[in-house]
N, CA, C, O and the ligand as a Tripos MOL2 file, in Angstrom:
@<TRIPOS>MOLECULE
protein
  297   295    75     0     0
PROTEIN
NO_CHARGES

@<TRIPOS>ATOM
      1 N           0.8470   -1.2050    0.0000 N.3       1 MET1
      2 CA          0.0000    0.0000    0.0000 C.3       1 MET1
      3 C           0.8720    1.2410    0.0000 C.2       1 MET1
      4 O           0.6380    2.1760   -0.7660 O.2       1 MET1
      5 N           1.8820    1.2470    0.8650 N.am      2 GLY2
      6 CA          2.7590    2.4090    0.9470 C.3       2 GLY2
      7 C           3.5570    2.5950   -0.3270 C.2       2 GLY2
      8 O           3.7510    3.7170   -0.7960 O.2       2 GLY2
      9 N           4.0250    1.4670   -0.8890 N.am      3 ALA3
     10 CA          4.8200    1.5410   -2.1040 C.3       3 ALA3
     11 C           3.9780    2.0510   -3.2660 C.2       3 ALA3
     12 O           4.4370    2.8610   -4.0710 O.2       3 ALA3
     13 N           2.7460    1.5720   -3.3440 N.am      4 ALA4
     14 CA          1.8580    2.0110   -4.4250 C.3       4 ALA4
     15 C           1.6000    3.5030   -4.3180 C.2       4 ALA4
     16 O           1.5660    4.2170   -5.3200 O.2       4 ALA4
     17 N           1.4180    3.9610   -3.0920 N.am      5 LEU5
     18 CA          1.1740    5.3850   -2.8670 C.3       5 LEU5
     19 C           2.3770    6.2070   -3.3030 C.2       5 LEU5
     20 O           2.2270    7.2640   -3.9170 O.2       5 LEU5
     21 N           3.5720    5.7200   -2.9840 N.am      6 ALA6
     22 CA          4.7940    6.4180   -3.3480 C.3       6 ALA6
     23 C           4.9170    6.5250   -4.8650 C.2       6 ALA6
     24 O           5.3330    7.5570   -5.3920 O.2       6 ALA6
     25 N           4.5540    5.4570   -5.5570 N.am      7 ILE7
     26 CA          4.6250    5.4720   -7.0170 C.3       7 ILE7
     27 C           3.6570    6.5150   -7.5740 C.2       7 ILE7
     28 O           3.9770    7.2440   -8.5130 O.2       7 ILE7
     29 N           2.4630    6.5690   -6.9730 N.am      8 PHE8
     30 CA          1.4650    7.5260   -7.4480 C.3       8 PHE8
     31 C           1.9250    8.9630   -7.2530 C.2       8 PHE8
     32 O           1.5470    9.8570   -8.0110 O.2       8 PHE8
     33 N           2.7430    9.1730   -6.2300 N.am      9 ILE9
     34 CA          3.2050   10.5370   -5.9600 C.3       9 ILE9
     35 C           4.4240   10.8740   -6.8110 C.2       9 ILE9
     36 O           4.5340   11.9820   -7.3350 O.2       9 ILE9
     37 N           5.3400    9.9130   -6.9480 N.am     10 ILE10
     38 CA          6.6030   10.1840   -7.6270 C.3      10 ILE10
     39 C           6.4450   10.1530   -9.1450 C.2      10 ILE10
     40 O           7.0870   10.9330   -9.8490 O.2      10 ILE10
     41 N           5.6010    9.2630   -9.6530 N.am     11 PHE11
     42 CA          5.4750    9.0990  -11.1030 C.3      11 PHE11
     43 C           5.0490   10.3920  -11.8120 C.2      11 PHE11
     44 O           5.6670   10.7570  -12.8130 O.2      11 PHE11
     45 N           4.0180   11.0960  -11.3300 N.am     12 PRO12
     46 CA          3.6470   12.3730  -11.9770 C.3      12 PRO12
     47 C           4.7670   13.3960  -11.9310 C.2      12 PRO12
     48 O           4.9340   14.1850  -12.8610 O.2      12 PRO12
     49 N           5.5410   13.3820  -10.8410 N.am     13 LEU13
     50 CA          6.6470   14.3310  -10.7250 C.3      13 LEU13
     51 C           7.6910   14.0640  -11.8040 C.2      13 LEU13
     52 O           8.2150   14.9950  -12.4160 O.2      13 LEU13
     53 N           7.9930   12.7780  -12.0330 N.am     14 LEU14
     54 CA          8.9560   12.4120  -13.0750 C.3      14 LEU14
     55 C           8.4360   12.8100  -14.4460 C.2      14 LEU14
     56 O           9.1860   13.3170  -15.2800 O.2      14 LEU14
     57 N           7.1430   12.5760  -14.6760 N.am     15 LEU15
     58 CA          6.5510   12.9290  -15.9640 C.3      15 LEU15
     59 C           6.6420   14.4280  -16.2040 C.2      15 LEU15
     60 O           6.9610   14.8760  -17.3050 O.2      15 LEU15
     61 N           6.3550   15.1980  -15.1540 N.am     16 ARG16
     62 CA          6.3740   16.6430  -15.3050 C.3      16 ARG16
     63 C           7.7970   17.1370  -15.5690 C.2      16 ARG16
     64 O           8.0110   18.0600  -16.3540 O.2      16 ARG16
     65 N           8.7550   16.5120  -14.9060 N.am     17 LYS17
     66 CA         10.1510   16.8980  -15.0930 C.3      17 LYS17
     67 C          10.5550   16.6880  -16.5540 C.2      17 LYS17
     68 O          11.2080   17.5350  -17.1650 O.2      17 LYS17
     69 N          10.1490   15.5410  -17.0960 N.am     18 ARG18
     70 CA         10.4820   15.2380  -18.4870 C.3      18 ARG18
     71 C           9.7590   16.2010  -19.4330 C.2      18 ARG18
     72 O          10.3150   16.6380  -20.4400 O.2      18 ARG18
     73 N           8.5160   16.5180  -19.0880 N.am     19 TYR19
     74 CA          7.7190   17.4220  -19.9170 C.3      19 TYR19
     75 C           8.3280   18.8200  -19.9480 C.2      19 TYR19
     76 O           8.4060   19.4560  -20.9990 O.2      19 TYR19
     77 N           8.7600   19.2880  -18.7690 N.am     20 MET20
     78 CA          9.3690   20.6100  -18.6830 C.3      20 MET20
     79 C          10.6370   20.6760  -19.5320 C.2      20 MET20
     80 O          10.8880   21.6730  -20.2090 O.2      20 MET20
     81 N          11.4340   19.6050  -19.4910 N.am     21 ALA21
     82 CA         12.6630   19.5630  -20.2710 C.3      21 ALA21
     83 C          12.3410   19.6270  -21.7560 C.2      21 ALA21
     84 O          13.0430   20.2800  -22.5270 O.2      21 ALA21
     85 N          11.2720   18.9430  -22.1490 N.am     22 LYS22
     86 CA         10.8720   18.9270  -23.5590 C.3      22 LYS22
     87 C          10.4140   20.3160  -23.9970 C.2      22 LYS22
     88 O          10.7200   20.7720  -25.0990 O.2      22 LYS22
     89 N           9.6730   20.9770  -23.1070 N.am     23 MET23
     90 CA          9.1850   22.3170  -23.4220 C.3      23 MET23
     91 C          10.3410   23.2880  -23.6220 C.2      23 MET23
     92 O          10.3330   24.1170  -24.5320 O.2      23 MET23
     93 N          11.3310   23.1630  -22.7520 N.am     24 ARG24
     94 CA         12.4850   24.0670  -22.8290 C.3      24 ARG24
     95 C          13.2420   23.8330  -24.1440 C.2      24 ARG24
     96 O          13.7860   24.7660  -24.7350 O.2      24 ARG24
     97 N          13.2670   22.5770  -24.5880 N.am     25 GLY25
     98 CA         14.0140   22.2480  -25.7920 C.3      25 GLY25
     99 C          13.3110   22.6750  -27.0690 C.2      25 GLY25
    100 O          13.9550   22.8700  -28.1000 O.2      25 GLY25
    101 N          11.9850   22.8230  -27.0080 N.am     26 SER26
    102 CA         11.2410   23.1060  -28.2340 C.3      26 SER26
    103 C          11.1970   24.5970  -28.5410 C.2      26 SER26
    104 O          10.5820   25.0000  -29.5290 O.2      26 SER26
    105 N          11.8300   25.4170  -27.7260 N.am     27 GLY27
    106 CA         11.8890   26.8370  -28.0240 C.3      27 GLY27
    107 C          10.6990   27.6110  -27.4790 C.2      27 GLY27
    108 O          10.5270   28.7830  -27.8130 O.2      27 GLY27
    109 N           9.8870   26.9910  -26.6610 N.am     28 GLY28
    110 CA          8.8130   27.7040  -25.9880 C.3      28 GLY28
    111 C           7.6270   28.0310  -26.8580 C.2      28 GLY28
    112 O           6.8640   28.9420  -26.5330 O.2      28 GLY28
    113 N           7.4400   27.3080  -27.9740 N.am     29 SER29
    114 CA          6.2960   27.5900  -28.8330 C.3      29 SER29
    115 C           5.0930   26.7380  -28.4460 C.2      29 SER29
    116 O           4.0580   26.7730  -29.1110 O.2      29 SER29
    117 N           5.2370   25.9850  -27.3830 N.am     30 GLY30
    118 CA          4.1500   25.1120  -26.9620 C.3      30 GLY30
    119 C           3.0060   25.8640  -26.3120 C.2      30 GLY30
    120 O           1.8640   25.4070  -26.3470 O.2      30 GLY30
    121 N           3.2930   26.9910  -25.7300 N.am     31 PHE31
    122 CA          2.2370   27.7660  -25.0890 C.3      31 PHE31
    123 C           1.3280   28.3970  -26.1450 C.2      31 PHE31
    124 O           1.7400   28.6290  -27.2810 O.2      31 PHE31
    125 N           0.1020   28.6640  -25.7520 N.am     32 GLY32
    126 CA         -0.8390   29.2860  -26.6740 C.3      32 GLY32
    127 C          -1.7450   28.2640  -27.3340 C.2      32 GLY32
    128 O          -2.8630   28.5850  -27.7370 O.2      32 GLY32
    129 N          -1.2660   27.0380  -27.4450 N.am     33 PHE33
    130 CA         -2.0930   25.9950  -28.0600 C.3      33 PHE33
    131 C          -3.3160   25.7190  -27.2060 C.2      33 PHE33
    132 O          -4.4360   25.6280  -27.7100 O.2      33 PHE33
    133 N          -3.0860   25.5870  -25.8960 N.am     34 GLY34
    134 CA         -4.1910   25.3140  -24.9890 C.3      34 GLY34
    135 C          -5.1620   26.4730  -24.9310 C.2      34 GLY34
    136 O          -6.3760   26.2700  -24.8990 O.2      34 GLY34
    137 N          -4.6390   27.6820  -24.9180 N.am     35 GLY35
    138 CA         -5.5040   28.8510  -24.8640 C.3      35 GLY35
    139 C          -6.3940   28.9490  -26.0930 C.2      35 GLY35
    140 O          -7.5640   29.3190  -25.9950 O.2      35 GLY35
    141 N          -5.8280   28.6140  -27.2580 N.am     36 GLY36
    142 CA         -6.6150   28.6530  -28.4790 C.3      36 GLY36
    143 C          -7.7010   27.5940  -28.4610 C.2      36 GLY36
    144 O          -8.8000   27.8020  -28.9770 O.2      36 GLY36
    145 N          -7.3860   26.4760  -27.8720 N.am     37 LEU37
    146 CA         -8.3610   25.3830  -27.8110 C.3      37 LEU37
    147 C          -9.5770   25.7870  -26.9910 C.2      37 LEU37
    148 O         -10.7160   25.4950  -27.3550 O.2      37 LEU37
    149 N          -9.3170   26.4650  -25.8780 N.am     38 PHE38
    150 CA        -10.4080   26.8050  -24.9760 C.3      38 PHE38
    151 C         -11.0430   28.1430  -25.3420 C.2      38 PHE38
    152 O         -12.1920   28.4050  -24.9860 O.2      38 PHE38
    153 N         -10.3010   28.9840  -26.0490 N.am     39 GLY39
    154 CA        -10.7680   30.3420  -26.3100 C.3      39 GLY39
    155 C         -11.8180   30.4480  -27.3910 C.2      39 GLY39
    156 O         -12.6080   31.3920  -27.3900 O.2      39 GLY39
    157 N         -11.8480   29.5020  -28.3150 N.am     40 GLN40
    158 CA        -12.7810   29.6520  -29.4320 C.3      40 GLN40
    159 C         -13.5540   28.3590  -29.6750 C.2      40 GLN40
    160 O         -13.3650   27.3580  -28.9840 O.2      40 GLN40
    161 N         -14.4220   28.4100  -30.6690 N.am     41 GLY41
    162 CA        -15.2410   27.2450  -30.9900 C.3      41 GLY41
    163 C         -16.4600   27.1540  -30.1060 C.2      41 GLY41
    164 O         -16.6260   27.9730  -29.2020 O.2      41 GLY41
    165 N         -17.2980   26.2030  -30.3340 N.am     42 GLN42
    166 CA        -18.5020   25.9610  -29.5520 C.3      42 GLN42
    167 C         -19.3670   27.2060  -29.4800 C.2      42 GLN42
    168 O         -19.7180   27.6590  -28.3900 O.2      42 GLN42
    169 N         -19.7080   27.7550  -30.6180 N.am     43 GLY43
    170 CA        -20.5220   28.9600  -30.6250 C.3      43 GLY43
    171 C         -22.0060   28.6690  -30.5330 C.2      43 GLY43
    172 O         -22.8150   29.5900  -30.6440 O.2      43 GLY43
    173 N         -22.3850   27.4340  -30.3370 N.am     44 THR44
    174 CA        -23.7970   27.0620  -30.3400 C.3      44 THR44
    175 C         -24.3470   26.9690  -28.9250 C.2      44 THR44
    176 O         -24.1680   25.9680  -28.2320 O.2      44 THR44
    177 N         -25.0250   28.0420  -28.5130 N.am     45 GLY45
    178 CA        -25.7200   28.0140  -27.2350 C.3      45 GLY45
    179 C         -24.7940   28.0330  -26.0340 C.2      45 GLY45
    180 O         -23.5700   28.0450  -26.1660 O.2      45 GLY45
    181 N         -25.4130   28.0360  -24.8520 N.am     46 VAL46
    182 CA        -24.6550   28.0810  -23.6080 C.3      46 VAL46
    183 C         -24.3920   26.6650  -23.1130 C.2      46 VAL46
    184 O         -25.2780   25.8110  -23.1380 O.2      46 VAL46
    185 N         -23.1930   26.4340  -22.6750 N.am     47 ARG47
    186 CA        -22.8490   25.1390  -22.0810 C.3      47 ARG47
    187 C         -22.7900   25.2780  -20.5720 C.2      47 ARG47
    188 O         -22.5210   26.3610  -20.0500 O.2      47 ARG47
    189 N         -23.0380   24.1950  -19.8810 N.am     48 TYR48
    190 CA        -23.0220   24.2130  -18.4230 C.3      48 TYR48
    191 C         -22.0420   23.1870  -17.8910 C.2      48 TYR48
    192 O         -21.7400   22.1840  -18.5380 O.2      48 TYR48
    193 N         -21.5540   23.4680  -16.6930 N.am     49 VAL49
    194 CA        -20.7030   22.5050  -16.0090 C.3      49 VAL49
    195 C         -21.4430   22.0280  -14.7650 C.2      49 VAL49
    196 O         -21.8690   22.8360  -13.9400 O.2      49 VAL49
    197 N         -21.5890   20.7260  -14.6370 N.am     50 CYS50
    198 CA        -22.2760   20.1450  -13.4880 C.3      50 CYS50
    199 C         -21.4360   20.3630  -12.2310 C.2      50 CYS50
    200 O         -20.2340   20.0970  -12.2240 O.2      50 CYS50
    201 N         -22.0810   20.8510  -11.1650 N.am     51 LEU51
    202 CA        -21.3550   21.1090   -9.9230 C.3      51 LEU51
    203 C         -21.1290   19.8200   -9.1370 C.2      51 LEU51
    204 O         -20.3040   19.7820   -8.2240 O.2      51 LEU51
    205 N         -21.8570   18.7750   -9.4900 N.am     52 THR52
    206 CA        -21.7340   17.5180   -8.7550 C.3      52 THR52
    207 C         -20.6250   16.6440   -9.3220 C.2      52 THR52
    208 O         -19.7800   16.1460   -8.5780 O.2      52 THR52
    209 N         -20.6270   16.4550  -10.6610 N.am     53 CYS53
    210 CA        -19.6520   15.5290  -11.2400 C.3      53 CYS53
    211 C         -18.7390   16.2160  -12.2510 C.2      53 CYS53
    212 O         -17.9170   15.5490  -12.8800 O.2      53 CYS53
    213 N         -18.8650   17.5520  -12.4260 N.am     54 ASN54
    214 CA        -17.9710   18.3040  -13.3080 C.3      54 ASN54
    215 C         -18.1560   17.9560  -14.7820 C.2      54 ASN54
    216 O         -17.2650   18.2150  -15.5920 O.2      54 ASN54
    217 N         -19.2760   17.3850  -15.1340 N.am     55 ASN55
    218 CA        -19.5440   17.0240  -16.5230 C.3      55 ASN55
    219 C         -20.0420   18.2430  -17.2910 C.2      55 ASN55
    220 O         -20.8170   19.0390  -16.7620 O.2      55 ASN55
    221 N         -19.5950   18.3910  -18.5440 N.am     56 ARG56
    222 CA        -20.0540   19.5090  -19.3670 C.3      56 ARG56
    223 C         -21.2000   19.0430  -20.2570 C.2      56 ARG56
    224 O         -21.1360   17.9730  -20.8620 O.2      56 ARG56
    225 N         -22.2300   19.8460  -20.3260 N.am     57 PHE57
    226 CA        -23.3850   19.4580  -21.1280 C.3      57 PHE57
    227 C         -24.1350   20.7040  -21.5510 C.2      57 PHE57
    228 O         -23.8100   21.8120  -21.1250 O.2      57 PHE57
    229 N         -25.1550   20.5140  -22.4020 N.am     58 LYS58
    230 CA        -25.9570   21.6270  -22.8960 C.3      58 LYS58
    231 C         -27.3540   21.5420  -22.3240 C.2      58 LYS58
    232 O         -28.0250   20.5180  -22.4470 O.2      58 LYS58
    233 N         -27.8000   22.6430  -21.6840 N.am     59 GLY59
    234 CA        -29.1810   22.7620  -21.2250 C.3      59 GLY59
    235 C         -29.6250   21.6950  -20.2500 C.2      59 GLY59
    236 O         -28.9010   20.7330  -19.9940 O.2      59 GLY59
    237 N         -30.8260   21.8690  -19.7030 N.am     60 GLY60
    238 CA        -31.4600   20.8570  -18.8680 C.3      60 GLY60
    239 C         -30.6230   20.3820  -17.6940 C.2      60 GLY60
    240 O         -29.8060   21.1200  -17.1420 O.2      60 GLY60
    241 N         -30.8510   19.1360  -17.3310 N.am     61 ASP61
    242 CA        -30.1150   18.5350  -16.2200 C.3      61 ASP61
    243 C         -28.8790   17.8270  -16.7340 C.2      61 ASP61
    244 O         -28.7410   17.5740  -17.9310 O.2      61 ASP61
    245 N         -27.9800   17.5100  -15.8120 N.am     62 CYS62
    246 CA        -26.7720   16.7800  -16.1680 C.3      62 CYS62
    247 C         -27.1440   15.3770  -16.6340 C.2      62 CYS62
    248 O         -27.8080   14.6440  -15.9010 O.2      62 CYS62
    249 N         -26.7260   14.9910  -17.8450 N.am     63 PRO63
    250 CA        -27.0680   13.6590  -18.3540 C.3      63 PRO63
    251 C         -26.3160   12.5410  -17.6450 C.2      63 PRO63
    252 O         -26.6930   11.3740  -17.7530 O.2      63 PRO63
    253 N         -25.2780   12.8820  -16.9330 N.am     64 ARG64
    254 CA        -24.4840   11.8300  -16.2980 C.3      64 ARG64
    255 C         -25.0410   11.4600  -14.9190 C.2      64 ARG64
    256 O         -25.2280   10.2830  -14.6120 O.2      64 ARG64
    257 N         -25.3050   12.4880  -14.0880 N.am     65 CYS65
    258 CA        -25.7430   12.1830  -12.7300 C.3      65 CYS65
    259 C         -27.1370   12.7300  -12.4450 C.2      65 CYS65
    260 O         -27.6900   12.4880  -11.3720 O.2      65 CYS65
    261 N         -27.7180   13.4770  -13.4130 N.am     66 GLY66
    262 CA        -29.0890   13.9520  -13.2420 C.3      66 GLY66
    263 C         -29.2140   15.1340  -12.3080 C.2      66 GLY66
    264 O         -30.3300   15.4970  -11.9370 O.2      66 GLY66
    265 N         -28.1220   15.7430  -11.9160 N.am     67 SER67
    266 CA        -28.1610   16.8460  -10.9720 C.3      67 SER67
    267 C         -28.6090   18.1250  -11.6580 C.2      67 SER67
    268 O         -28.3190   18.3380  -12.8360 O.2      67 SER67
    269 N         -29.3170   18.9800  -10.9230 N.am     68 LYS68
    270 CA        -29.7250   20.2720  -11.4660 C.3      68 LYS68
    271 C         -28.7390   21.3640  -11.0750 C.2      68 LYS68
    272 O         -28.8580   22.5000  -11.5350 O.2      68 LYS68
    273 N         -27.7730   21.0320  -10.2330 N.am     69 MET69
    274 CA        -26.7780   22.0030   -9.8130 C.3      69 MET69
    275 C         -25.7800   22.2040  -10.9480 C.2      69 MET69
    276 O         -25.0640   21.2730  -11.3170 O.2      69 MET69
    277 N         -25.7280   23.4050  -11.4970 N.am     70 LYS70
    278 CA        -24.8400   23.6450  -12.6250 C.3      70 LYS70
    279 C         -24.4830   25.1170  -12.6740 C.2      70 LYS70
    280 O         -25.1310   25.9630  -12.0590 O.2      70 LYS70
    281 N         -23.4160   25.3960  -13.4360 N.am     71 ARG71
    282 CA        -23.0530   26.7810  -13.6740 C.3      71 ARG71
    283 C         -22.7300   26.9470  -15.1420 C.2      71 ARG71
    284 O         -22.3340   25.9860  -15.8020 O.2      71 ARG71
    285 N         -22.8920   28.1570  -15.6660 N.am     72 ALA72
    286 CA        -22.6190   28.4120  -17.0750 C.3      72 ALA72
    287 C         -21.1180   28.3140  -17.3300 C.2      72 ALA72
    288 O         -20.3070   28.7390  -16.5070 O.2      72 ALA72
    289 N         -20.7640   27.7520  -18.4730 N.am     73 ASP73
    290 CA        -19.3610   27.6100  -18.8360 C.3      73 ASP73
    291 C         -19.0950   28.3890  -20.1110 C.2      73 ASP73
    292 O         -19.6920   28.0980  -21.1480 O.2      73 ASP73
    293 N         -18.1990   29.3850  -20.0510 N.am     74 PHE74
    294 CA        -17.9160   30.1920  -21.2250 C.3      74 PHE74
    295 C         -16.5460   29.9000  -21.8050 C.2      74 PHE74
    296 O         -16.1570   30.5040  -22.8040 O.2      74 PHE74
    297 ZN        -23.4160   15.6490  -13.1560 Zn       75 ZN75
@<TRIPOS>BOND
     1     1     2 1
     2     2     3 1
     3     3     4 2
     4     3     5 am
     5     5     6 1
     6     6     7 1
     7     7     8 2
     8     7     9 am
     9     9    10 1
    10    10    11 1
    11    11    12 2
    12    11    13 am
    13    13    14 1
    14    14    15 1
    15    15    16 2
    16    15    17 am
    17    17    18 1
    18    18    19 1
    19    19    20 2
    20    19    21 am
    21    21    22 1
    22    22    23 1
    23    23    24 2
    24    23    25 am
    25    25    26 1
    26    26    27 1
    27    27    28 2
    28    27    29 am
    29    29    30 1
    30    30    31 1
    31    31    32 2
    32    31    33 am
    33    33    34 1
    34    34    35 1
    35    35    36 2
    36    35    37 am
    37    37    38 1
    38    38    39 1
    39    39    40 2
    40    39    41 am
    41    41    42 1
    42    42    43 1
    43    43    44 2
    44    43    45 am
    45    45    46 1
    46    46    47 1
    47    47    48 2
    48    47    49 am
    49    49    50 1
    50    50    51 1
    51    51    52 2
    52    51    53 am
    53    53    54 1
    54    54    55 1
    55    55    56 2
    56    55    57 am
    57    57    58 1
    58    58    59 1
    59    59    60 2
    60    59    61 am
    61    61    62 1
    62    62    63 1
    63    63    64 2
    64    63    65 am
    65    65    66 1
    66    66    67 1
    67    67    68 2
    68    67    69 am
    69    69    70 1
    70    70    71 1
    71    71    72 2
    72    71    73 am
    73    73    74 1
    74    74    75 1
    75    75    76 2
    76    75    77 am
    77    77    78 1
    78    78    79 1
    79    79    80 2
    80    79    81 am
    81    81    82 1
    82    82    83 1
    83    83    84 2
    84    83    85 am
    85    85    86 1
    86    86    87 1
    87    87    88 2
    88    87    89 am
    89    89    90 1
    90    90    91 1
    91    91    92 2
    92    91    93 am
    93    93    94 1
    94    94    95 1
    95    95    96 2
    96    95    97 am
    97    97    98 1
    98    98    99 1
    99    99   100 2
   100    99   101 am
   101   101   102 1
   102   102   103 1
   103   103   104 2
   104   103   105 am
   105   105   106 1
   106   106   107 1
   107   107   108 2
   108   107   109 am
   109   109   110 1
   110   110   111 1
   111   111   112 2
   112   111   113 am
   113   113   114 1
   114   114   115 1
   115   115   116 2
   116   115   117 am
   117   117   118 1
   118   118   119 1
   119   119   120 2
   120   119   121 am
   121   121   122 1
   122   122   123 1
   123   123   124 2
   124   123   125 am
   125   125   126 1
   126   126   127 1
   127   127   128 2
   128   127   129 am
   129   129   130 1
   130   130   131 1
   131   131   132 2
   132   131   133 am
   133   133   134 1
   134   134   135 1
   135   135   136 2
   136   135   137 am
   137   137   138 1
   138   138   139 1
   139   139   140 2
   140   139   141 am
   141   141   142 1
   142   142   143 1
   143   143   144 2
   144   143   145 am
   145   145   146 1
   146   146   147 1
   147   147   148 2
   148   147   149 am
   149   149   150 1
   150   150   151 1
   151   151   152 2
   152   151   153 am
   153   153   154 1
   154   154   155 1
   155   155   156 2
   156   155   157 am
   157   157   158 1
   158   158   159 1
   159   159   160 2
   160   159   161 am
   161   161   162 1
   162   162   163 1
   163   163   164 2
   164   163   165 am
   165   165   166 1
   166   166   167 1
   167   167   168 2
   168   167   169 am
   169   169   170 1
   170   170   171 1
   171   171   172 2
   172   171   173 am
   173   173   174 1
   174   174   175 1
   175   175   176 2
   176   175   177 am
   177   177   178 1
   178   178   179 1
   179   179   180 2
   180   179   181 am
   181   181   182 1
   182   182   183 1
   183   183   184 2
   184   183   185 am
   185   185   186 1
   186   186   187 1
   187   187   188 2
   188   187   189 am
   189   189   190 1
   190   190   191 1
   191   191   192 2
   192   191   193 am
   193   193   194 1
   194   194   195 1
   195   195   196 2
   196   195   197 am
   197   197   198 1
   198   198   199 1
   199   199   200 2
   200   199   201 am
   201   201   202 1
   202   202   203 1
   203   203   204 2
   204   203   205 am
   205   205   206 1
   206   206   207 1
   207   207   208 2
   208   207   209 am
   209   209   210 1
   210   210   211 1
   211   211   212 2
   212   211   213 am
   213   213   214 1
   214   214   215 1
   215   215   216 2
   216   215   217 am
   217   217   218 1
   218   218   219 1
   219   219   220 2
   220   219   221 am
   221   221   222 1
   222   222   223 1
   223   223   224 2
   224   223   225 am
   225   225   226 1
   226   226   227 1
   227   227   228 2
   228   227   229 am
   229   229   230 1
   230   230   231 1
   231   231   232 2
   232   231   233 am
   233   233   234 1
   234   234   235 1
   235   235   236 2
   236   235   237 am
   237   237   238 1
   238   238   239 1
   239   239   240 2
   240   239   241 am
   241   241   242 1
   242   242   243 1
   243   243   244 2
   244   243   245 am
   245   245   246 1
   246   246   247 1
   247   247   248 2
   248   247   249 am
   249   249   250 1
   250   250   251 1
   251   251   252 2
   252   251   253 am
   253   253   254 1
   254   254   255 1
   255   255   256 2
   256   255   257 am
   257   257   258 1
   258   258   259 1
   259   259   260 2
   260   259   261 am
   261   261   262 1
   262   262   263 1
   263   263   264 2
   264   263   265 am
   265   265   266 1
   266   266   267 1
   267   267   268 2
   268   267   269 am
   269   269   270 1
   270   270   271 1
   271   271   272 2
   272   271   273 am
   273   273   274 1
   274   274   275 1
   275   275   276 2
   276   275   277 am
   277   277   278 1
   278   278   279 1
   279   279   280 2
   280   279   281 am
   281   281   282 1
   282   282   283 1
   283   283   284 2
   284   283   285 am
   285   285   286 1
   286   286   287 1
   287   287   288 2
   288   287   289 am
   289   289   290 1
   290   290   291 1
   291   291   292 2
   292   291   293 am
   293   293   294 1
   294   294   295 1
   295   295   296 2
@<TRIPOS>SUBSTRUCTURE
     1 MET1         2 RESIDUE 1 A MET
     2 GLY2         6 RESIDUE 1 A GLY
     3 ALA3        10 RESIDUE 1 A ALA
     4 ALA4        14 RESIDUE 1 A ALA
     5 LEU5        18 RESIDUE 1 A LEU
     6 ALA6        22 RESIDUE 1 A ALA
     7 ILE7        26 RESIDUE 1 A ILE
     8 PHE8        30 RESIDUE 1 A PHE
     9 ILE9        34 RESIDUE 1 A ILE
    10 ILE10       38 RESIDUE 1 A ILE
    11 PHE11       42 RESIDUE 1 A PHE
    12 PRO12       46 RESIDUE 1 A PRO
    13 LEU13       50 RESIDUE 1 A LEU
    14 LEU14       54 RESIDUE 1 A LEU
    15 LEU15       58 RESIDUE 1 A LEU
    16 ARG16       62 RESIDUE 1 A ARG
    17 LYS17       66 RESIDUE 1 A LYS
    18 ARG18       70 RESIDUE 1 A ARG
    19 TYR19       74 RESIDUE 1 A TYR
    20 MET20       78 RESIDUE 1 A MET
    21 ALA21       82 RESIDUE 1 A ALA
    22 LYS22       86 RESIDUE 1 A LYS
    23 MET23       90 RESIDUE 1 A MET
    24 ARG24       94 RESIDUE 1 A ARG
    25 GLY25       98 RESIDUE 1 A GLY
    26 SER26      102 RESIDUE 1 A SER
    27 GLY27      106 RESIDUE 1 A GLY
    28 GLY28      110 RESIDUE 1 A GLY
    29 SER29      114 RESIDUE 1 A SER
    30 GLY30      118 RESIDUE 1 A GLY
    31 PHE31      122 RESIDUE 1 A PHE
    32 GLY32      126 RESIDUE 1 A GLY
    33 PHE33      130 RESIDUE 1 A PHE
    34 GLY34      134 RESIDUE 1 A GLY
    35 GLY35      138 RESIDUE 1 A GLY
    36 GLY36      142 RESIDUE 1 A GLY
    37 LEU37      146 RESIDUE 1 A LEU
    38 PHE38      150 RESIDUE 1 A PHE
    39 GLY39      154 RESIDUE 1 A GLY
    40 GLN40      158 RESIDUE 1 A GLN
    41 GLY41      162 RESIDUE 1 A GLY
    42 GLN42      166 RESIDUE 1 A GLN
    43 GLY43      170 RESIDUE 1 A GLY
    44 THR44      174 RESIDUE 1 A THR
    45 GLY45      178 RESIDUE 1 A GLY
    46 VAL46      182 RESIDUE 1 A VAL
    47 ARG47      186 RESIDUE 1 A ARG
    48 TYR48      190 RESIDUE 1 A TYR
    49 VAL49      194 RESIDUE 1 A VAL
    50 CYS50      198 RESIDUE 1 A CYS
    51 LEU51      202 RESIDUE 1 A LEU
    52 THR52      206 RESIDUE 1 A THR
    53 CYS53      210 RESIDUE 1 A CYS
    54 ASN54      214 RESIDUE 1 A ASN
    55 ASN55      218 RESIDUE 1 A ASN
    56 ARG56      222 RESIDUE 1 A ARG
    57 PHE57      226 RESIDUE 1 A PHE
    58 LYS58      230 RESIDUE 1 A LYS
    59 GLY59      234 RESIDUE 1 A GLY
    60 GLY60      238 RESIDUE 1 A GLY
    61 ASP61      242 RESIDUE 1 A ASP
    62 CYS62      246 RESIDUE 1 A CYS
    63 PRO63      250 RESIDUE 1 A PRO
    64 ARG64      254 RESIDUE 1 A ARG
    65 CYS65      258 RESIDUE 1 A CYS
    66 GLY66      262 RESIDUE 1 A GLY
    67 SER67      266 RESIDUE 1 A SER
    68 LYS68      270 RESIDUE 1 A LYS
    69 MET69      274 RESIDUE 1 A MET
    70 LYS70      278 RESIDUE 1 A LYS
    71 ARG71      282 RESIDUE 1 A ARG
    72 ALA72      286 RESIDUE 1 A ALA
    73 ASP73      290 RESIDUE 1 A ASP
    74 PHE74      294 RESIDUE 1 A PHE
    75 ZN75       297 GROUP 0 **** ****
């Protein structure tokens, strides 16, 4: 149990270290891609994020858990 927990903690750290090194090597052009992905598109109606399970959906209740608790997602 302890060993498994240690792996879960250390493994993401190693991945991030490798990722950071890759970013530094690519000349820093990696940024902006994520912002463009989230910044545009989906111009059809308002989308909501379920406050219970974090699921994104359009209108009505959450199709995953049926909760009415939601907030608008822009
Ligand atoms: Zn939900």
